C-alpha positions, 0 to 999 in steps of 0.5 A, a space after each residue: 500500500 502507498 500513502 495517500 499523498 503519493 497516490 495523489 501525486 501519481 494521479 496528478 502526474 498521469 493527468 498532466 501527461 494525458 493533458 499534454 498528449 491531448 494538447 499535442 494531438 489537438 494541435 496536430 489535428 488542427 494543422 492537418 485540418 488547416 492544410 486540408 482546408 487550404 488545399 481544398 480552397 486552392 483546388 476550388 480556385 484553380 480547378 476549372 471546371 468544378 465537378 460535382 462529387 455525386 456519382 450519378 452526375 459523372 460520366 462512367 469514365 470519370 476517375 472519381 467514379 471508380 474510386 467511389 464504386 470501390 468505396 475508397 475512404 474519405 481520407 484517401 480522397 482528401 489526400 488526393 485532393 491535397 496532392 492535386 492542389 499542390 501540383 496545381 499551385 506549382 503549375 501556376 507558379 511555373 506559368 507565372 514565372 514563364 509569363 514574367 520571363 516572356 514579359 522581360 524578353 518582350 521588353 528587351 526586343 525593339 518595338 515591332 512594326 505593324 503592317 495591316 493588309 485590309 482588302 475589300 469585299 473578300 469573303 472567307 474562302 477567297 484564298 487558296 489556303 481556305 480550300 478554294 480550288 480556283 483562286 491563286 493567292 500564294 503569298 497570303 497562303 505563305 503567310 498562313 503557313 507562317 502564322 495563324 489563319 482564323 477560320 471563323 473570323 466575322 464582321 459585326 456589320 457587313 458594309 465598307 464604311 461601317 466596318 472601317 469605322 469599327 476598325 478605327 474605333 474598336 466599337 460596334 456601329 451601335 456605339 460609333 454611330 457611323 451609319 452612312 458614308 460621308 454623313 454618319 447618322 442624321 439627328 434632328 436638332 432644333 427641328 433641323 437635320 444634322 449630319 453627325 459624322 464620326 462621333 468618336 473623339 479624334 484622339 480616341 481613334 486607332 491612328 491617333 493612338 498609334 501616333 500620339 500615344 505609342 509614338 509610331 510612324 503612321 501611314 495609310 495607303 488606299 481606301 479610307 472608306 469614310 468620305 469625311 475629313 480625315 484630319 478633323 475626325 481622325 486627328 490633325 498631325 496623325 499621319 506621317 503619310 496619307 493617300 486615300 484612293 477609292 471608287 475606281 479601277 483604272 485612271 489616267 495618271 501622268 499620261 498613262 492608265 494606272 490600275 488602283 491595286 498598282 497605285 496601292 502597291 506604289 503608295 505602300 512602297 513609298 511609305 516604307 522608303 519614307 519610314 526608312 529615311 525618317 522614322 527608322 533613324 529615330 527608332 520609331 516603329 511603323 504602323 501602315 494600313 494598306 487598304 486595297 479597293 479590290 476586290 470591290 466592284 465599280 458601282 454603276 459600271 456594267 463591267 463591275 470588275 476590271 482587272 489588270 491586262 496582265 492578269 487576263 490569262 489567269 483562270 481563262 480555262 477554269 470553270 467556276 463552280 456554281 454555289 449550291 444555294 445559287 438557285 431559284 428555290 433558295 431565292 424563293 425561300 428568302 423573306 417575302 419583303 425581298 420581293 416587294 410588292 411596291 414594284 421596287 427591288 431589293 438591292 442585293 437582287 438588283 446586283 445579282 442581275 448585274 453579275 449572276 443572272 446568266 451562266 456566261 455572265 456568272 463565269 466572267 464576273 467571278 473570273 475577273 473577281 478572282 483576277 483582282 484577288 490574285 493581283 492583291 496577293 501579288 501586291 502583298 508579295 511585293 510589299 513583303 519583299 521590300 520589308 525583307 530587303 529592309 531587314 524588317 520582315 521578322 520584326 513586323 506583325 503582319 495582318 491580312 483581313 477584309 471589311 466584309 464578305 460577299 454573296 456570289 449568287 447564294 440565295 439569289 443575291 450579290 454583295 453583302 449587308 445581310 447576316 448570312 455566312 457568305 456576308 459576315 465571314 471574312 479572312 484573317 491571317 496573322 503572322 506575329 514575331 511574338 507567336 509561339 512556334 507551335 502555332 505556326 501554320 495552324 488554324 483557329 476556329 474561335 469567333 474573332 471579330 473586326 472589333 478585335 482588330 483595334 485592341 490587337 494592334 494597340 496591344 502589339 504597340 504596348 497600349 491597352 484598349 480604351 474603356 470605350 472599345 469593345 474587342 480584345 487582343 487576339 494574340 492571347 490565342 497564339 502566344 505562349 501561356 495564352 489565357 493563363 497569361 491573361 489570368 496571371 497578369 491580373 495579379 502581376 505588377 507588370 499589367 502594361 504587358 498583360 496579354 489582354 488587358 481589360 482596362 476597366 471593361 467588364 465581361 458580361 454574364 453567360 447566356 442563361 441557356 447552354 449551361 454556360 456554353 454561350 458567352 461573350 468571353 471571360 478572362 479564361 475563355 474566348 467568346 462563343 456568340 456575338 451580336 450582328 447589326 446592319 442599318 436600313 439604307 434608303 428604304 426597307 425595300 432597298 436594303 432592310 435593316 437586319 440583326 442576328 445572334 450568331 452561334 456556331 450551332 444556331 443563328 437567330 435573325 431579326 429584321 426590324 423593319 418588318 418584325 420578322 424572325 428566322 432561326 437556322 440550324 447551322 450544323 444541319 443546314 450550313 446553307 441557311 435554307 430551312 427556316 425553323 421559326 415555325 417548327 413544332 419540334 420542342 427542341 427548336 421551340 426551346 432554342 428560339 425562346 432562349 435565343 430571343 432572350 439572349 439576342 435582346 441582352 446582347 443588343 442592349 449591351 451593344 447599344 449601351 455606354 457601359 465599358 463591356 467586352 463583347 
């Protein structure tokens, strides 16, 4: 037997040891719990997309499905999550280091030149690289092999002057309001009509920003396409070189006949020589827009397309394929107001009679159209050769694109304006010194738009897009780290070199249908839909107003002058022949309801003054 005092001391000692063990155990459990919570939080933040852990919501091949079916304990799953979270954190840090390294490398490089080839009335397939079996465009095709060709590039309004105003401002028509050539929109002030011209401040236009903010040597050679005073509306002192040529194919100059494409080429070469003498010694990079008038027809001339004499042998023995939708049946499927009872005629149909209403005429017009396209391609090759001789080819971002598409008799129409694929899809090829090698010679099928051109050019010059601009820098689609770089840049100190700075602009919420599939883009994704608009010209019977919500699977048309709707399933009906607006199929009825709602949302955003990216 032990004395009572000894027993008490023994019990107290044992209790003290137990207490210490409990404290240690609690601390250990707390540390483990904190580590688990941090890991789960990191996983939630950086794991995209978020997956439910309900077995019935997962596909059979999901890795967690097998784990659950084998009843792996929860602790093991938490350990797996913690390991995954640590791996993701490591990957993110690695991406941030690579991004920072690329930013530092970019800053060491001399500022690059930017050369924009901007042609007229070319649709997306007027290129050999696009699979056209007839037209020859070897120099543009070579650019595509050295860069990226964007196969779903579109315009937000398919007509010359509005598309150019969008290039110069980075805005939808709904924001820049340049509705009519030479006039803009007309408003009543004190009861009198006033032509508003270009309503965007001159110092917020692309040329002015490149000259005065980016300090570039700036030139324009070819069709400006606005018919307004360029100094007043694009900025005094903006251009180091400016030549505006528009509306003709042949003209007498210096006692000889000159073709406009040759004139465009000569003007571009003169600019490059001037830059070599005046801009290069001052270490100023250049920005040049070679704005071809070709392949635009000469309106009012029955010949329409007048190529150079040396090109006439091209395509002489070719037979141009007739489009599958160039039929009377397709024409009759167009909305009733394309055949007005007033006795007038839709302008698209009128121009069809100028070009395509007879088989021989169709062949002659298309061959001349292709000859003029090949002449532009030759011009591109000559200008690029001059760049090479000056040692600037590898330090120049090169963009080839056009202002709008063109009907070649599809739907019984000619020219552009309307929301059909032939009208809104245009070529886009970009060759960029910053491009990651894995993108050389590739195609990209994202919805790039002409509102993105200004943001892309500005970003290449080291500037953020203005809050009023509505597009984004396309280089994130072909540069190393791409979207990861864009996300990382939001937490980086070097925001100026971010891949696609939003500059205070907001991405709008995704559409309520499609479970997030349809949206205008985000920091980690590119747009999957867009709003299209075109104003009425002269009279609804002449060129009616048209609008659309464009997606890759469906397209919704709205014709405001007639409150007329159409719905097309582009996957099953790429020719847009079978209007589903009255379909009783529940899938089509649901799709129509959803797209009507989203159409209104995007239209409201386009017409708002909000700083949004569309």
